[in-house]
N, C-alpha and C positions, 0 to 999 in steps of 0.2 A: 513867719509864719503865722497863718492864720490859727488859731486856736477856737475850738466846737463848744466847750465846756470851761470852766472853771469850778474852784474848790467848793464854791458855794451851791452849784448845781448838782440835783439828786438824779436825774433822767439824763439823758442822752441818747441818741438813737446809735445801731448798729448800720453800716451802709455799707454793702458791698457793691463799688463801683459798677460802671460797663468795662467791659473787659477784664475785668477780674474774678480768679476761678478760684472759688472755695472750699477742700476736699475738710470735710468735720462738719460736728453737731453746734449749732449753735441756741446756749440758753440765754434768756433774760428775761424782766419784769417790765421791760420797755419794749421798743419800736425799733422794729430790722425793717432796713428797705434794702431790695434786691434787685439791682441793674444790672446785676454781670451774673455768674451761674453761682448756683451751690449742690455741690453733691452730699447730698445729707441731712440729718433733721432737726428741724425751726421748733422751739418752745418760745413764745414769746407773748405779750398781751399783743400784739396787732404785729401782722407782717402786711405790707406790702411789697407785691413783684410785682415791679415797672416795666413799660413796654422794651421789649429786649431780656428782660429777666427770664432764669431758670432754676427753677429750682427741683430737683429730682432725690425725692427723700420723705418723709411725713412732716406735717406741719400741724402745731396743738398750738391753737389760739384763741383769745376774744374776738380778735378782729381781723377779719383776712377782705384785703384789698387787691384783686385779682388782674392784673392789667395784660404781663405775659403769660410764659407757662412753667405748669407747675403735675409733675409727672410723678403721680405720686400719692395717698390720702392725705385730709386736712380734716379734723376735728374742731370745729369752732363755733361760738355763738352767732358771730353775722358773719354772712358771706357776702359780700360787693364781689361782682363779679362782669367786666365790660368789655365792652366789644371784641378788643383784639386777644380778651383772654382764650388759653387753651388749657385744659385738664384731661388728664389723665386718671382714673384711681379712684376712689369712693369721698364725696365732698357729704359730712357728716355736720350737720348746722341747726340752730334756732331760728334765725331769721334768714332769708336769701333774698337779694337782690339781684338782678340781671338786669344789663344795660345793653341794648342791643343782641345783635348775634354775634354769638362765641364760637369757638371749637371746644366745647366742652362735649368729650367724649366719655362722662363718667355717671356714676351711678349716685343719684342723688339720694340722700337718707334723712330724715328730720328725725332730728333727737329727740328724746322723751325725757330725758336725765335732765335736773337742775343745771340752771347755766355756768356754770364752770369746767371752761375748755384750759385756762391756762393757769 
């Protein structure tokens, strides 16, 4: 059996794999990678929604990498939105990077508060 972390490591990512469905909230100081489906809110330092990944709920994070779908609001410091991304809701950000044609159907809101999302 493979071990991804050991007793000396202080950080390990939370990964929701392809084909996995999770209902409930995730809260961590580290990275969350979503390749399956999450119905719930996510609070983390970094949230990565991979292609084929879907989140229905609120995201609060320092960094968002959106390749998949987000149905709900997000409050982040840095939002990276890639070509296959889809989003509905409100995206509140300090820095916004958009690559290619995306399926954004959301309200964009530049944050004026200090950079502290997660």
